[in-house]
C-alpha positions as CSV (number, residue, x, y, z in Angstrom):
1,M,108.3,138.5,101.6
2,A,108.9,134.8,102.6
3,L,105.3,134.4,103.6
4,A,104.1,135.9,100.4
5,V,106.4,133.6,98.3
6,A,105.2,130.6,100.2
7,F,101.5,131.4,99.6
8,L,102.3,131.9,95.8
9,L,104.2,128.5,95.5
10,L,101.2,126.9,97.4
11,G,98.8,128.4,94.9
12,V,100.8,127.2,91.9
13,L,101.1,123.6,93.4
14,A,97.3,123.7,94.0
15,L,96.5,124.4,90.5
16,A,99.2,122.0,89.0
17,P,97.7,118.7,87.5
18,S,98.0,115.7,89.9
19,P,98.5,112.0,89.2
20,Y,95.1,111.1,90.2
21,V,91.4,111.1,89.0
22,V,88.4,111.7,91.2
23,Q,85.4,109.2,91.2
24,Q,82.0,110.7,92.1
25,P,78.3,109.8,91.8
26,G,77.1,109.8,88.3
27,P,73.6,110.1,86.7
28,V,70.8,107.8,88.0
29,F,68.4,106.0,85.6
30,D,65.1,104.4,86.4
31,T,65.0,100.9,84.6
32,L,61.2,101.3,84.6
33,G,61.1,104.8,83.2
34,T,62.3,106.7,79.9
35,V,65.8,107.8,78.8
36,P,66.8,110.1,75.8
37,V,68.2,108.5,72.9
38,G,69.4,109.8,69.5
39,E,70.6,113.3,68.5
40,D,67.2,114.9,69.3
41,G,67.0,113.4,72.8
42,E,63.6,111.5,72.2
43,E,62.3,109.9,75.3
44,V,61.8,106.2,74.9
45,P,61.2,103.3,77.5
46,M,64.5,102.1,78.9
47,I,63.1,98.5,78.6
48,E,60.6,97.6,75.8
49,I,59.0,94.1,75.6
50,D,57.4,92.8,72.4
51,G,55.7,89.6,72.1
52,A,54.6,88.9,75.6
53,E,52.0,90.5,77.9
54,T,53.3,93.3,80.2
55,Y,51.9,94.9,83.4
56,E,51.9,98.3,84.9
57,T,54.6,99.1,87.3
58,D,54.8,101.4,90.3
59,G,57.7,103.2,91.8
60,S,61.2,103.3,90.5
61,L,64.1,100.7,90.1
62,D,67.1,102.9,89.7
63,M,70.4,101.9,88.3
64,L,73.4,104.0,89.2
65,T,76.5,105.2,87.5
66,V,79.9,106.6,88.5
67,S,81.5,109.6,86.8
68,V,85.2,110.1,86.5
69,V,86.7,113.6,86.8
70,G,90.0,113.7,84.9
71,T,91.7,112.0,82.0
72,P,95.3,111.4,81.1
73,D,95.2,114.6,79.0
74,Q,93.2,116.8,81.5
75,R,94.1,115.8,85.1
76,P,92.5,117.1,88.1
77,T,94.4,119.8,90.0
78,W,95.9,119.1,93.5
79,F,93.3,121.5,94.9
80,E,90.4,119.4,93.3
81,V,92.1,116.1,94.6
82,A,92.4,117.6,98.2
83,S,88.7,118.7,98.1
84,A,87.7,115.2,97.1
85,W,89.6,113.6,99.9
86,F,87.3,115.3,102.5
87,D,84.1,114.5,100.5
88,A,82.6,111.2,101.6
89,S,80.8,110.7,98.2
90,K,84.1,110.8,96.3
91,A,87.1,108.8,95.8
92,V,90.6,109.6,94.6
93,L,92.2,107.0,92.5
94,P,95.6,106.6,90.7
95,I,95.0,107.7,87.2
96,E,96.5,104.4,85.9
97,S,93.8,102.4,87.8
98,V,91.2,103.9,85.5
99,Y,93.3,104.5,82.4
100,P,95.8,101.7,82.1
101,P,99.0,102.5,80.3
102,G,98.8,101.6,76.6
103,V,95.0,101.8,76.4
104,T,93.5,104.7,74.7
105,S,90.3,106.4,76.0
106,E,88.6,105.1,72.8
107,Q,89.6,101.5,73.6
108,R,88.4,101.8,77.2
109,D,85.0,103.2,76.1
110,E,84.7,100.4,73.5
111,E,85.4,97.8,75.9
112,N,82.8,99.3,78.4
113,Q,80.2,99.5,75.8
114,T,80.9,95.9,75.0
115,L,80.4,94.9,78.7
116,M,77.2,96.9,78.7
117,T,75.8,95.0,75.8
118,D,76.7,91.8,77.2
119,S,75.2,92.5,80.6
120,Q,72.1,93.4,79.0
121,Q,71.7,90.0,77.2
122,T,72.6,88.1,80.4
123,A,70.0,90.3,82.4
124,V,67.3,89.3,80.0
125,A,68.3,85.6,80.2
126,A,68.4,85.7,83.9
127,A,65.1,87.4,84.3
128,L,63.3,85.0,81.9
129,R,64.8,82.0,83.5
130,S,63.8,83.3,86.9
131,L,60.2,83.5,85.5
132,G,60.3,79.9,84.1
133,Y,61.0,80.5,80.4
134,D,63.2,78.0,78.4
135,I,66.2,79.9,77.1
136,G,68.4,78.5,74.3
137,Q,72.0,79.3,74.6
138,K,75.3,79.2,72.7
139,V,78.8,80.5,72.8
140,A,80.1,82.8,69.8
141,I,83.4,84.3,69.1
142,G,82.9,88.1,69.5
143,D,86.5,89.3,68.8
144,I,90.2,87.9,68.1
145,P,93.0,90.2,68.9
146,E,95.7,90.2,66.1
147,G,98.6,87.8,66.9
148,A,96.5,85.6,69.4
149,P,96.9,81.9,69.2
150,A,93.4,81.6,67.5
151,D,94.1,84.4,65.0
152,G,93.7,82.9,61.4
153,V,92.2,79.8,62.7
154,L,88.8,80.8,64.5
155,E,86.8,83.7,63.1
156,I,84.4,86.3,64.5
157,G,80.9,84.9,64.5
158,D,82.0,81.2,64.9
159,V,79.8,79.3,67.2
160,I,81.7,76.9,69.4
161,E,79.7,73.7,69.9
162,R,82.1,71.5,71.5
163,A,85.8,71.8,72.7
164,N,87.9,68.6,73.1
165,G,84.6,66.8,72.6
166,E,82.8,68.3,75.5
167,A,79.7,70.4,74.7
168,V,80.2,74.1,75.3
169,T,77.1,75.9,76.6
170,D,78.6,79.0,78.4
171,V,81.8,80.9,78.5
172,A,82.8,79.5,81.9
173,T,82.7,75.9,80.4
174,L,84.9,77.0,77.5
175,R,87.5,78.6,79.8
176,R,87.6,75.6,82.1
177,I,88.1,73.2,79.1
178,I,90.9,75.4,77.7
179,A,92.6,75.6,81.2
180,D,92.4,71.9,81.8
181,N,94.0,71.2,78.4
182,G,97.1,73.4,79.2
183,A,99.4,74.9,76.8
184,S,101.3,71.8,75.6
185,R,98.8,70.6,73.1
186,P,96.1,71.9,70.8
187,V,92.5,72.2,71.6
188,T,90.0,70.8,69.1
189,F,87.0,73.1,68.5
190,D,83.9,71.8,66.7
191,I,82.4,74.9,65.4
192,L,79.6,76.2,63.2
193,R,80.6,78.7,60.7
194,D,78.2,80.2,58.0
195,G,75.9,77.3,58.8
196,Q,78.6,74.6,58.0
197,E,80.1,72.4,60.8
198,R,83.8,71.9,61.0
199,S,86.7,71.2,63.3
200,V,89.7,73.2,63.9
201,E,92.7,73.1,66.4
202,V,94.3,75.9,68.3
203,T,97.2,75.5,70.7
204,P,96.8,77.7,73.8
205,A,99.4,80.0,75.3
206,E,100.2,81.4,78.7
207,Q,98.7,84.8,78.8
208,T,97.7,87.6,81.2
209,L,93.9,87.2,81.8
210,D,91.3,89.9,82.3
211,D,91.8,89.8,86.1
212,G,95.5,90.4,85.8
213,S,96.5,86.7,86.8
214,S,98.3,84.3,84.4
215,G,96.5,81.5,82.6
216,V,96.1,79.4,79.6
217,A,94.1,81.0,76.8
218,V,93.6,80.9,73.0
219,G,93.1,84.6,72.8
220,V,89.6,84.9,71.9
221,I,86.8,87.2,73.4
222,A,83.7,84.8,73.5
223,A,80.3,85.6,74.6
224,S,77.0,83.6,75.2
225,T,74.3,84.5,72.9
226,Y,70.6,83.3,73.5
227,D,67.4,82.4,71.9
228,F,64.7,84.3,73.6
229,P,61.0,83.5,73.2
230,F,60.2,87.2,72.6
231,D,62.0,90.5,72.0
232,V,63.3,92.5,75.0
233,T,65.1,95.7,74.2
234,I,67.2,97.7,76.6
235,Q,68.1,101.2,75.4
236,I,70.6,103.5,77.2
237,E,73.3,105.7,75.6
238,N,76.7,106.9,76.9
239,V,76.7,104.5,79.8
240,G,79.2,101.6,79.8
241,G,80.2,98.6,82.0
242,P,78.2,95.6,83.3
243,S,77.2,96.9,86.8
244,A,73.5,97.5,85.8
245,G,72.9,93.9,85.1
246,M,70.8,93.1,88.3
247,M,68.8,96.3,87.9
248,F,68.0,95.5,84.2
249,A,66.8,92.0,85.3
250,L,64.6,93.4,88.1
251,G,63.0,95.8,85.6
252,I,62.2,93.2,83.2
253,S,60.9,90.9,85.8
254,D,58.6,93.8,87.2
255,K,57.2,94.4,83.6
256,L,56.4,90.8,83.1
257,T,54.7,89.9,86.3
258,E,51.5,91.3,87.9
259,G,51.8,93.7,90.7
260,S,54.7,96.0,91.5
261,L,58.2,95.0,92.8
262,G,58.7,98.6,93.8
263,D,55.2,99.0,95.4
264,G,55.3,102.7,94.9
265,R,58.9,103.1,96.5
266,N,62.1,104.5,95.1
267,I,64.5,101.6,95.1
268,A,68.0,101.6,93.9
269,G,70.7,99.0,93.4
270,T,73.8,97.7,91.6
271,G,75.6,94.5,90.7
272,T,76.6,92.4,87.7
273,I,74.5,89.4,86.8
274,D,75.2,86.2,85.0
275,D,72.5,84.3,83.0
276,A,71.8,81.9,86.1
277,G,70.9,84.9,88.2
278,A,74.2,85.3,90.2
279,V,74.9,88.8,91.4
280,G,78.6,89.9,91.2
281,P,80.6,92.8,92.6
282,I,81.1,96.2,91.0
283,G,83.3,99.3,91.3
284,G,82.5,102.5,92.9
285,I,79.9,101.2,95.3
286,R,80.4,104.0,97.8
287,Q,79.7,106.6,95.2
288,K,76.7,104.7,94.1
289,L,75.3,104.7,97.6
290,Y,75.5,108.5,97.8
291,G,74.0,108.7,94.3
292,A,71.0,106.5,95.4
293,K,70.5,108.8,98.5
294,D,70.6,111.9,96.4
295,A,68.1,110.6,94.1
296,G,65.6,109.9,96.8
297,A,66.1,106.1,97.2
298,E,65.0,104.6,100.5
299,L,66.3,101.1,99.9
300,F,69.5,99.9,98.3
301,L,70.3,96.5,97.0
302,A,74.2,95.8,97.2
303,P,76.1,92.7,95.9
304,A,77.1,90.7,99.1
305,S,80.6,90.5,97.5
306,N,80.8,94.4,97.9
307,C,79.9,94.4,101.6
308,D,83.3,95.2,102.9
309,D,83.2,98.4,101.0
310,V,79.6,99.2,102.2
311,V,79.8,98.8,105.9
312,G,80.6,102.2,107.6
313,H,79.8,104.1,104.4
314,V,76.0,104.1,104.1
315,P,74.4,107.5,104.1
316,D,71.7,108.1,106.8
317,G,68.2,107.2,105.8
318,L,69.2,104.6,103.3
319,D,68.4,100.8,104.0
320,V,70.9,98.5,102.5
321,Y,70.5,94.8,102.0
322,A,73.0,92.3,100.7
323,V,72.1,90.0,97.7
324,A,74.0,87.2,96.0
325,T,71.4,86.3,93.5
326,L,68.5,87.6,91.6
327,D,66.1,85.5,93.7
328,D,67.6,87.2,96.8
329,A,66.9,90.7,95.4
330,L,63.3,89.7,94.7
331,Q,62.9,88.3,98.0
332,V,64.0,91.6,99.6
333,L,61.6,93.6,97.5
334,E,58.7,91.3,98.2
335,T,59.4,91.2,102.1
336,T,60.0,94.9,102.5
337,G,57.1,95.9,100.3
338,E,54.6,93.7,102.2
339,G,55.9,95.0,105.5
340,G,57.2,91.5,106.3
341,D,59.8,90.2,108.7
342,T,63.0,91.7,107.5
343,S,65.1,89.9,110.3
344,A,65.4,87.0,107.7
345,L,67.0,89.4,105.1
346,T,70.7,89.7,105.0
347,T,72.6,92.9,105.7
348,C,76.1,93.8,104.9
349,D,77.0,93.9,108.6
350,E,76.0,90.4,108.8
351,V,78.1,89.4,105.8
352,V,81.2,91.2,107.1
353,A,80.7,89.8,110.4
354,G,80.6,86.3,109.0
C-alpha cells in the first residue's frame, strides 16, 4: 500500500507545473530562400533587393531560432523538465529569466519584434558598407516611456543632430554623451522635428539600464536610421530578437556579389551585428548548434563572444568557426569554400584557450 501511494504521489508531482521553461531548437530559415507571409502563407524571398544588380546564389545561409516551451500561464510539468535535463539539445531555465515579472507576454513580443526590425536595418548597413557603399546615418527617437525624464520634451520621430554641441552619428555616441554629462545638469539636444531645427534640454536621471546595470539616462529608446542607395527588404514573420543580424548581412552580401558564398553548401550561423559589422553574442547558442545540425548544416559561424558556451557542446559532424566581425565570417566562407588553409581561421577552442 505504501509503495502504491508513493508511486501515486510521484505521478501527481511529475504532472504538476514547474517554475521553469524549456528552451529548444526552433525553426530554421534560409536567408537566401523563401518564407511564408500573410494569412494565405504566400512564399516570398526573405531578402529582396530593388535598384541594384543581383546575382544567383547557391547553397543556403541558415538563420536559427530558439523555441521556448512554457509560459507563466502554462508552465511545463516536472516530467517535461526532467526529460529536458537529459537532452543535450535543450536547456531548462527559470521562468523569470524569460518572462520577467511585470512584463506581459505582449510586451515581450513587441520588444523582440522591435529588436528584429532594428537588426534588419543594421544588417543592411553592415553589408552595404562592407561592399563599399556610402551610407547616410542619423539617430531618431523611437519611443519615450511615460514618466521618463524626456517625456514631454522630446517626441517620437525627433532626429537628434547634436547633444551638448557634439554631433550624434550613432546610438553609442548618444549614450556616451549622456553618461559623461551626469545627472546633475541638463543635456542640450539640437533636434530636427517636422523639418524644423530646435534646441531642448533634458536632465538625465539614474536608471536601471537594459543590461541590468545602473547608469544615467534620459529615458528614450533611440535607434539609428539610414539612407540606403537602393531598397533592401527583409521579410520574415513570427520571429523576434536581434540574433539573425549576421546571417541577414551575409545573405545580402551574397545576393549583391558575383559567385556564391555558400558554394553549394549548407551553412548556418548566428550573431547580432552592428552597422560597422561587429558581431555580438546571442542567447540559446547550444540549441542553435543542434538546430543547425538537424537542418543538415556542415559549417557553423558562432560569435566569438559565445565561445564559452560552444566548447564541449558541438554536435558531431558540425565544423564551428568563431567570428567577431562580418569580415571574419566572409573570410571563413571564402577560405572553406575554396578548400584553402583553414589553420588560419579561428575556432572556439582557440578563443577559450586564449
